[in-house]
C-alpha positions in Angstrom: 24.5 -43.7 -22.2 24.5 -42.0 -18.8 22.2 -41.7 -15.7 20.3 -38.8 -17.4 19.8 -40.3 -20.9 18.7 -43.8 -19.7 15.6 -42.6 -17.8 14.5 -40.4 -20.7 15.0 -43.3 -23.2 13.1 -45.7 -21.0 10.2 -43.3 -20.6 10.1 -43.0 -24.4 10.1 -46.8 -24.8 7.2 -47.0 -22.4 5.5 -44.0 -24.0 1.9 -45.0 -23.4 2.5 -46.1 -19.8 4.4 -42.9 -19.2 1.6 -40.8 -20.7 -1.0 -42.6 -18.7 0.9 -42.1 -15.5 1.5 -38.4 -16.2 -2.2 -37.9 -17.0 -3.3 -39.6 -13.8 -0.8 -37.8 -11.7 -1.7 -34.5 -13.4 -5.4 -35.0 -12.6 -4.5 -35.5 -9.0 -2.3 -32.3 -8.9 -5.0 -30.4 -10.9 -7.5 -31.4 -8.2 -5.3 -30.3 -5.4 -4.3 -27.0 -7.0 -7.9 -26.2 -8.0 -9.2 -27.2 -4.5 -6.8 -25.0 -2.7 -7.5 -22.0 -4.9 -11.2 -22.5 -4.7 -11.1 -23.0 -0.9 -9.2 -19.7 -0.5 -11.7 -17.9 -2.7 -14.7 -19.4 -1.1 -13.2 -18.6 2.4 -12.6 -15.1 1.3 -16.2 -14.7 -0.1 -17.7 -16.4 3.0 -15.7 -14.1 5.3 -16.8 -11.0 3.4 -20.4 -12.1 3.6 -20.2 -12.9 7.3 -18.5 -9.6 8.1 -21.6 -7.9 6.7 -23.8 -9.4 9.3 -22.9 -7.1 12.2 -20.2 -5.8 14.4 -17.9 -7.9 16.5 -16.5 -5.1 18.7 -18.6 -2.6 20.8 -17.2 0.6 22.3 -19.1 2.7 24.8 -18.2 5.1 27.6 -17.6 3.9 31.1 -20.5 4.7 33.4 -20.3 4.9 37.1 -23.2 2.8 38.4 -24.5 1.9 41.8 -26.0 -1.5 42.3 -29.2 -1.3 44.4 -30.5 -4.2 46.4 -32.7 -4.5 49.5 -33.5 -7.7 51.5 -31.7 -9.8 49.0 -33.7 -8.4 46.1 -31.9 -6.8 43.2 -33.5 -3.5 42.3 -31.2 -2.8 39.4 -28.4 -0.3 38.7 -28.5 3.4 39.2 -26.3 5.4 36.8 -24.9 8.6 38.1 -24.9 10.3 34.7 -25.2 9.5 31.0 -21.7 9.8 29.4 -20.8 10.3 25.8 -17.8 9.5 23.6 -16.2 12.2 21.4 -17.1 11.2 17.8 -14.0 12.6 16.1 -11.5 11.5 18.7 -13.0 8.0 19.0 -13.0 7.5 15.2 -9.5 8.7 14.7 -8.1 6.6 17.6 -9.8 3.4 16.4 -8.4 3.9 12.9 -4.9 4.6 14.1 -4.2 1.2 15.7 -1.5 -1.1 14.3 -4.1 -3.5 12.8 -6.1 -0.7 11.1 -6.2 -2.8 7.9 -8.4 -5.3 9.8 -11.0 -2.7 10.5 -13.7 -2.8 7.8 -16.3 -0.5 9.4 -16.6 2.0 12.3 -20.2 2.9 12.9 -20.8 5.6 15.6 -24.3 6.0 17.1 -26.2 8.6 19.1 -29.4 7.5 20.8 -32.2 9.9 21.7 -35.9 9.7 22.3 -38.7 11.8 20.9 -42.5 12.0 21.2 -44.0 11.4 17.8 -47.8 11.2 17.3 -48.2 10.9 21.0 -45.7 8.0 21.4 -42.3 8.1 22.8 -40.0 6.5 20.3 -36.3 5.8 20.0 -34.2 7.8 17.5 -30.7 6.6 16.4 -28.3 8.8 14.6 -25.9 6.9 12.3 -23.4 7.5 9.6 -25.1 5.9 6.6 -22.0 4.7 4.7 -20.5 3.0 7.8 -23.8 1.7 9.1 -24.8 0.0 5.9 -21.4 -1.8 5.7 -22.3 -3.5 9.0 -26.1 -3.8 8.5 -25.8 -5.2 4.9 -28.5 -7.7 5.9 -31.1 -5.0 6.1 -33.9 -5.5 3.5 -35.1 -1.9 2.9 -38.4 -1.0 1.2 -37.8 2.3 -0.5 -34.4 3.9 -0.4 -31.8 5.3 1.9 -31.7 9.1 1.4 -28.3 9.9 2.8 -29.4 13.5 3.3 -30.1 15.3 6.6 -33.8 14.9 6.3 -34.1 11.2 5.4 -35.5 8.6 7.8 -35.4 4.8 8.0 -38.1 3.2 10.1 -38.0 -0.2 11.8 -40.9 -2.4 10.7 -42.6 -2.3 14.1 -42.4 1.5 14.4 -43.8 1.9 10.9 -46.8 -0.1 11.8 -47.4 1.6 15.2 -47.3 5.1 13.7 -48.9 4.0 10.4 -46.2 5.5 8.1 -44.9 4.4 4.7 -42.2 5.6 2.4 -42.8 9.1 1.2 -44.7 10.2 4.4 -43.4 12.8 6.7 -42.7 12.9 10.4 -42.1 15.9 12.7 -39.1 15.2 14.9 -37.8 17.8 17.4 -40.0 20.4 15.6 -38.6 19.7 12.1 -40.4 17.9 9.3 -38.5 14.9 7.9 -39.3 12.4 5.1 -39.6 8.6 5.5 -37.3 7.4 2.7 -37.4 3.7 3.6 -38.7 1.0 5.9 -36.5 -1.9 7.2 -38.1 -5.3 6.9 -38.5 -7.2 10.1 -35.1 -8.3 11.6 -36.4 -9.8 14.9 -34.1 -7.4 16.8 -34.3 -4.1 18.6 -33.9 -2.4 15.2 -37.6 -3.1 14.4 -38.5 -0.6 17.1 -36.2 2.3 16.2 -36.0 5.2 13.8 -32.7 5.8 12.0 -31.5 9.2 10.8 -28.4 11.1 9.8 -26.0 11.4 12.8 -24.9 14.9 12.3 -28.5 16.1 11.9 -29.5 14.5 15.2 -26.5 16.0 16.9 -27.5 19.4 15.6 -31.2 19.0 16.6 -30.4 17.8 20.1 -27.4 20.1 20.9 -25.1 17.1 21.1 -22.4 18.2 18.7 -19.7 15.6 18.2 -21.3 13.3 20.9 -22.1 9.6 20.5 -23.3 6.9 22.8 -21.4 4.0 21.4 -19.6 2.6 18.4 -19.9 -0.6 16.5 -16.7 -1.9 14.9 -16.5 -4.7 12.3 -13.1 -6.4 12.2 -12.2 -8.7 9.3 -11.8 -12.3 10.2 -8.8 -13.4 8.0 -6.0 -13.9 10.5 -8.2 -11.8 12.8 -6.1 -10.9 15.9 -9.3 -9.8 17.8 -7.7 -9.8 21.2 -4.8 -7.6 19.9 -7.3 -5.3 18.2 -9.3 -4.9 21.4 -6.1 -4.3 23.4 -4.9 -1.6 21.0 -8.2 0.2 21.0 -8.3 0.1 24.8 -4.8 1.6 24.8 -6.0 4.4 22.6 -9.3 4.9 24.4 -8.6 4.2 28.2 -11.9 6.0 29.2 -14.0 3.7 27.1 -15.4 0.2 27.6 -14.5 -2.2 24.7 -16.2 -5.5 24.3 -15.4 -8.1 21.7 -18.4 -10.3 20.7 -16.2 -13.4 20.9 -19.1 -15.8 20.0 -19.6 -14.0 16.7 -15.9 -14.0 15.9 -15.6 -17.7 16.7 -18.6 -18.6 14.5 -17.1 -16.6 11.6 -13.7 -18.2 12.1 -15.1 -21.8 12.5 -16.9 -21.5 9.2 -13.9 -20.3 7.4 -11.6 -22.8 9.1 -14.0 -25.7 8.2 -13.7 -24.9 4.5 -9.9 -24.8 4.7 -9.7 -28.0 6.8 -12.0 -29.9 4.3 -9.8 -28.7 1.4 -6.7 -29.8 3.2 -8.1 -33.3 4.0 -9.3 -33.9 0.5 -5.9 -32.6 -1.0 -4.0 -34.9 1.3 -6.0 -38.0 0.2 -5.6 -37.1 -3.5 -1.8 -36.5 -3.1 -1.3 -39.8 -1.2 -3.2 -41.7 -3.8 -1.2 -40.1 -6.6 2.1 -40.9 -4.8 1.0 -44.5 -4.2 0.4 -44.9 -8.0 3.9 -43.7 -8.8 5.4 -46.1 -6.3 3.4 -49.0 -7.9 4.5 -47.9 -11.4 8.2 -47.7 -10.4 8.0 -51.0 -8.5 6.5 -52.7 -11.6 9.2 -51.1 -13.7 12.0 -52.5 -11.5 10.6 -56.0 -11.8 10.4 -55.7 -15.6 13.9 -54.4 -16.0 16.0 -56.7 -13.9 17.9 -57.8 -17.0 18.7 -54.2 -17.9 19.8 -53.5 -14.3 22.0 -56.6 -14.2 23.7 -55.5 -17.5 24.3 -51.9 -16.1 25.7 -53.3 -12.9 28.0 -55.7 -14.8 29.5 -52.8 -16.9 30.3 -50.7 -13.9 27.2 -48.8 -12.8 27.1 -48.5 -9.0 24.2 -48.8 -6.7 24.0 -45.1 -6.4 23.9 -44.8 -10.2 21.0 -47.3 -10.5 19.1 -45.5 -7.6 19.6 -42.2 -9.4 18.3 -43.6 -12.8 15.0 -44.7 -11.3 14.7 -41.6 -9.1 15.3 -39.4 -12.1 12.5 -41.1 -14.0 10.1 -40.3 -11.2 11.3 -36.7 -11.2 10.6 -36.3 -14.9 7.1 -37.7 -14.4 6.7 -35.3 -11.5 7.8 -32.2 -13.4 5.5 -33.0 -16.3 2.6 -33.6 -14.0 3.4 -30.5 -12.0 3.3 -28.3 -15.1 0.1 -29.8 -16.4 -1.4 -30.0 -12.9 -0.8 -26.3 -12.0 -2.1 -25.0 -15.3 -5.1 -27.3 -15.1 -5.9 -26.4 -11.5 -5.7 -22.7 -12.4 -8.2 -23.0 -15.2 -10.4 -25.5 -13.3 -10.7 -23.1 -10.3 -11.7 -20.2 -12.5 -14.4 -22.3 -14.2 -15.8 -23.8 -11.0 -15.9 -20.4 -9.3 -17.8 -19.1 -12.4 -20.3 -22.0 -12.0 -20.6 -21.2 -8.3 -21.2 -17.5 -9.2 -18.2 -16.3 -7.3 -16.5 -14.0 -9.8 -15.6 -10.8 -7.9 -12.4 -10.4 -5.8 -11.5 -14.1 -6.1 -7.8 -13.4 -5.8 -7.0 -16.1 -8.4 -4.0 -15.2 -10.6 -1.5 -17.3 -12.6 1.4 -16.8 -10.3 4.7 -18.0 -11.9 6.5 -18.2 -8.5 3.6 -20.3 -7.1 3.7 -22.5 -10.2 7.4 -23.2 -9.9 7.0 -24.0 -6.2 4.2 -26.4 -7.1 6.2 -28.1 -9.8 9.2 -28.4 -7.4 7.1 -29.9 -4.7 5.4 -32.4 -7.1 8.9 -33.4 -8.4 10.0 -33.9 -4.8 7.0 -36.0 -3.9 7.5 -38.1 -7.0 11.1 -38.7 -6.0 10.1 -39.7 -2.5 7.4 -42.0 -3.8 10.0 -43.9 -5.8 12.5 -44.3 -3.0 11.6 -47.8 -2.1 11.4 -49.1 -5.7 14.7 -47.3 -6.5 16.4 -48.9 -3.4 15.2 -52.3 -4.5 16.6 -51.7 -8.0 20.0 -50.6 -6.5 20.2 -53.8 -4.5 19.9 -56.1 -7.6 23.2 -57.8 -8.5 24.2 -59.1 -11.9 23.9 -62.7 -10.5 20.3 -62.0 -9.4 19.5 -60.6 -12.8 20.9 -63.8 -14.5 18.9 -66.0 -12.1 15.7 -64.2 -13.0 16.1 -64.9 -16.7 
């Protein structure tokens, strides 16, 4: 017998207790692994959904304004001139920053006004692909014809001019088709007409000109201040504003999910470790005779400590293997039930599995420290007295 064979033999002798402990510990590890994987996937899905609800960075040209007041009464601001951004240059410089991978959408806009059916209405030129990434919350009746002659009407505008999908409008002397109507959003978008950016630039003689750009930056590890700083460095003639409130709301929701998962995981791990400590403590009390014999034939305190610690490590390794595998399959099944099946990022990672097993084995060893120390302090005389 040696310090490696004795623990294995003892676990075999107490087969049912060992199996029960491994199962209970495995359930705890399964819960932790599954919870962590699910929280990452849910956070990712939540982040992607939130990023669809608008931009968090606004870029517009600097305007020289004169603030007018008289007799303590503010009369507003007088802008010397309307300035534009260069579309191509602005887009390329935004996408050339160091954190370009965090940029999910760059949506340039040109604002014009036109008299339609005797009413002066606002026209917004957009790039449909980029705009719809940011305005994913739009509920559109009809379709988005991404052609030069397709129009999207805000709900209020459609009512005012009494137009529906399939009707035509004359804008700047050209006939265009209403391809869709945006359901009420409760924002300025209800009062606007949206059309192809390049077409509006052509019709108004504003080639390559835009009024402002909306940028949506991904939240995951979102260095929003750094992104804004880099864009400012590339576009010194522009005003860049980060909608911090929106960013903080996005991040707080994602962080809440992660914190909740961490708290629950900590409670589960603590409970599992406590159970191992109780099991080993009970085992020490039951095996005083065996410990006394081992001490009398020359086993040192370190040997006794190692025997009990190794028993815990074996339980930890078995629990880690079963727990990681169980957590992997549990997370897949729960995400399927939650109807989150796309881009979950869940894979059976061998390196992650080995790390999990190693950490579980370490936790098991640490949990058995006190019982193992107690066993190491038992002398042959104490073992005889306990008989």
